[in-house]
Structure formats: structure tokens, C-alpha cells
N, CA, C and O of each residue as an XYZ file, in Angstrom:
276
protein
N     -43.816     91.521    107.721
C     -42.863     90.788    106.915
C     -42.841     89.305    107.412
O     -43.090     89.022    108.584
N     -42.543     88.414    106.502
C     -42.500     87.009    106.856
C     -41.067     86.518    107.018
O     -40.107     87.212    106.683
N     -40.953     85.307    107.537
C     -39.657     84.771    107.947
C     -38.666     84.677    106.817
O     -37.469     84.879    107.023
N     -39.145     84.372    105.614
C     -38.260     84.233    104.503
C     -37.576     85.578    104.124
O     -36.393     85.600    103.785
N     -38.330     86.679    104.187
C     -37.772     87.977    103.916
C     -36.790     88.414    105.001
O     -35.737     88.983    104.713
N     -37.160     88.134    106.262
C     -36.219     88.456    107.369
C     -34.914     87.685    107.227
O     -33.827     88.214    107.460
N     -35.051     86.411    106.835
C     -33.883     85.550    106.684
C     -32.903     86.117    105.622
O     -31.693     86.167    105.846
N     -33.445     86.533    104.486
C     -32.611     87.137    103.441
C     -32.011     88.454    103.897
O     -30.857     88.745    103.584
N     -32.758     89.241    104.616
C     -32.262     90.516    105.140
C     -31.093     90.308    106.118
O     -30.052     90.956    106.013
N     -31.292     89.409    107.047
C     -30.278     89.145    108.048
C     -29.030     88.521    107.406
O     -27.909     88.879    107.767
N     -29.210     87.622    106.488
C     -28.036     87.004    105.839
C     -27.266     88.074    105.056
O     -26.036     88.096    105.101
N     -27.940     88.926    104.370
C     -27.275     89.991    103.616
C     -26.512     90.941    104.512
O     -25.388     91.335    104.202
N     -27.137     91.312    105.643
C     -26.455     92.213    106.608
C     -25.236     91.516    107.200
O     -24.167     92.118    107.303
N     -25.390     90.240    107.594
C     -24.229     89.489    108.145
C     -23.081     89.415    107.157
O     -21.926     89.597    107.541
N     -23.371     89.155    105.910
C     -22.353     89.043    104.916
C     -21.640     90.373    104.697
O     -20.411     90.430    104.658
N     -22.432     91.455    104.554
C     -21.829     92.763    104.350
C     -20.977     93.200    105.556
O     -19.876     93.723    105.385
N     -21.494     92.983    106.769
C     -20.746     93.359    107.942
C     -19.442     92.537    108.074
O     -18.400     93.078    108.443
N     -19.514     91.237    107.769
C     -18.281     90.427    107.905
C     -17.266     90.826    106.840
O     -16.060     90.767    107.080
N     -17.747     91.235    105.655
C     -16.790     91.730    104.647
C     -16.137     93.021    105.113
O     -14.929     93.194    104.955
N     -16.908     93.917    105.678
C     -16.323     95.163    106.236
C     -15.349     94.839    107.332
O     -14.246     95.386    107.353
N     -15.729     93.937    108.275
C     -14.831     93.617    109.384
C     -13.556     92.920    108.892
O     -12.499     93.057    109.507
N     -13.655     92.177    107.787
C     -12.463     91.515    107.250
C     -11.470     92.541    106.713
O     -10.264     92.290    106.710
N     -11.953     93.671    106.267
C     -11.069     94.714    105.759
C     -10.514     95.594    106.888
O      -9.372     96.050    106.840
N     -11.358     95.818    107.903
C     -11.007     96.751    108.993
C     -10.276     96.038    110.123
O      -9.319     96.575    110.680
N     -10.720     94.840    110.462
C     -10.190     94.184    111.672
C      -9.288     92.983    111.342
O      -8.087     93.009    111.609
N      -9.879     91.940    110.763
C      -9.093     90.724    110.536
C      -9.706     89.934    109.367
O     -10.924     89.898    109.194
N      -8.865     89.330    108.605
C      -9.349     88.548    107.447
C     -10.086     87.288    107.880
O     -10.779     86.671    107.071
N      -9.947     86.900    109.135
C     -10.668     85.730    109.630
C     -12.177     85.934    109.640
O     -12.919     84.961    109.776
N     -12.646     87.153    109.503
C     -14.085     87.391    109.383
C     -14.667     86.774    108.103
O     -15.878     86.581    107.997
N     -13.814     86.476    107.156
C     -14.263     85.836    105.927
C     -14.817     84.417    106.200
O     -15.653     83.911    105.452
N     -14.331     83.799    107.282
C     -14.870     82.467    107.680
C     -16.357     82.626    108.043
O     -17.162     81.744    107.744
N     -16.713     83.719    108.672
C     -18.129     83.988    109.014
C     -18.948     84.161    107.746
O     -20.082     83.691    107.649
N     -18.341     84.856    106.760
C     -19.038     85.028    105.472
C     -19.279     83.671    104.830
O     -20.356     83.419    104.289
N     -18.289     82.802    104.887
C     -18.409     81.453    104.327
C     -19.465     80.629    105.104
O     -20.219     79.861    104.508
N     -19.505     80.799    106.416
C     -20.488     80.107    107.231
C     -21.916     80.512    106.856
O     -22.793     79.655    106.746
N     -22.148     81.779    106.664
C     -23.473     82.224    106.261
C     -23.811     81.704    104.878
O     -24.933     81.252    104.647
N     -22.865     81.759    103.957
C     -23.083     81.232    102.614
C     -23.381     79.749    102.602
O     -24.256     79.299    101.863
N     -22.673     78.987    103.403
C     -22.908     77.531    103.477
C     -24.277     77.233    104.067
O     -24.959     76.302    103.639
N     -24.677     78.035    105.060
C     -26.008     77.845    105.633
C     -27.095     78.131    104.618
O     -28.089     77.409    104.552
N     -26.916     79.175    103.829
C     -27.879     79.466    102.763
C     -27.920     78.339    101.739
O     -28.984     77.971    101.241
N     -26.752     77.802    101.436
C     -26.658     76.724    100.445
C     -27.406     75.465    100.957
O     -28.200     74.863    100.234
N     -27.129     75.094    102.213
C     -27.769     73.882    102.717
C     -29.268     74.109    102.915
O     -30.047     73.157    102.849
N     -29.681     75.349    103.155
C     -31.140     75.596    103.347
C     -31.871     75.400    102.029
O     -33.063     75.093    102.030
N     -31.179     75.571    100.901
C     -31.814     75.293     99.610
C     -32.282     73.841     99.547
O     -33.356     73.557     99.016
N     -31.501     72.944    100.074
C     -31.836     71.510    100.026
C     -32.770     71.085    101.166
O     -33.630     70.228    100.964
N     -32.617     71.661    102.336
C     -33.371     71.204    103.495
C     -34.549     72.070    103.874
O     -35.404     71.651    104.653
N     -34.606     73.289    103.327
C     -35.647     74.261    103.679
C     -35.615     74.581    105.141
O     -36.659     74.855    105.731
N     -34.430     74.557    105.760
C     -34.249     74.846    107.163
C     -32.937     75.619    107.335
O     -31.928     75.299    106.705
N     -32.967     76.631    108.189
C     -31.778     77.405    108.464
C     -31.772     77.690    109.983
O     -32.832     77.940    110.558
N     -30.597     77.655    110.638
C     -30.585     77.926    112.100
C     -31.222     79.255    112.486
O     -31.839     79.349    113.547
N     -31.088     80.287    111.648
C     -31.706     81.580    111.977
C     -33.241     81.484    112.056
O     -33.875     82.254    112.778
N     -33.829     80.545    111.318
C     -35.284     80.377    111.345
C     -35.787     80.012    112.737
O     -36.883     80.408    113.134
N     -34.975     79.251    113.476
C     -35.363     78.887    114.854
C     -35.492     80.146    115.681
O     -36.470     80.298    116.413
N     -34.532     81.055    115.588
C     -34.617     82.314    116.382
C     -35.787     83.187    115.910
O     -36.499     83.761    116.735
N     -35.987     83.290    114.622
C     -37.067     84.099    114.128
C     -38.415     83.549    114.549
O     -39.306     84.320    114.908
N     -38.587     82.255    114.516
C     -39.838     81.641    115.002
C     -40.019     81.872    116.496
O     -41.130     82.096    116.976
N     -38.930     81.814    117.204
C     -38.975     82.049    118.666
C     -39.458     83.449    118.958
O     -40.121     83.671    119.971
N     -39.145     84.402    118.096
C     -39.601     85.808    118.237
C     -40.982     86.000    117.664
O     -41.514     87.110    117.703
N     -41.583     84.941    117.127
C     -42.962     85.009    116.673
C     -43.157     85.423    115.198
O     -44.271     85.749    114.788
N     -42.081     85.409    114.415
C     -42.220     85.739    112.988
C     -42.851     84.542    112.271
O     -42.425     83.404    112.467
N     -43.837     84.793    111.466
C     -44.549     83.739    110.735
C     -43.966     83.539    109.335
O     -43.361     84.441    108.757
N     -44.167     82.331    108.812
C     -43.690     82.045    107.468
C     -44.693     82.546    106.460
O     -45.785     82.984    106.822
N     -44.327     82.483    105.199
C     -45.195     82.902    104.089
C     -46.481     82.066    104.118
O     -47.576     82.614    103.988
N     -46.357     80.777    104.283
C     -47.518     79.883    104.284
C     -48.443     80.188    105.450
O     -49.663     80.162    105.290
N     -47.879     80.481    106.630
C     -48.709     80.791    107.778
C     -49.463     82.107    107.600
O     -50.596     82.250    108.060
N     -48.824     83.065    106.930
C     -49.457     84.357    106.712
C     -50.547     84.219    105.695
O     -51.572     84.891    105.809
N     -50.366     83.339    104.655
C     -51.356     83.182    103.621
C     -52.586     82.427    104.153
O     -53.694     82.606    103.647
N     -52.382     81.581    105.179
C     -53.477     80.813    105.717
C     -54.425     81.705    106.541
O     -55.598     81.373    106.713
N     -53.929     82.795    107.029
C     -54.775     83.708    107.855
C     -55.615     84.612    107.050
O     -56.362     85.418    107.605
């Protein structure tokens, strides 16, 4: 799998977990949901997301890097 797919998977899991935690634990978890959403929104314009740094650190390649091989 490439970095773009991992990024969508992780964002989806974070959003779903924070929604569950907001119902079970505290409504302040919705701030985390908003944080993930804002990061996705800004990545549309910049093509960069903080999670990409971690994924690259773990050696996950981008779509372009995989196509070049």
C-alpha cells in the first residue's frame, strides 16, 4: 500500500474513534475530529499532512515512488 491510502485509512480510523470517544467519554474528543478534518482540508491545498512525515519515517512510499519502480 502507498502513503496516500494509509493516510486515508488512518484519518478515517481517527475520526471514527474520536466520535466514539466523544459519546463514551467526553465531548471534547470532537476537537480531535475537527483537528483531523482541518488537516485533511489543508492537505488539499499544500499536498502535505503531518501524518505523512511519520509514514515516510516508517518507510512507506508514495504513489509516485511506487510507480517509478
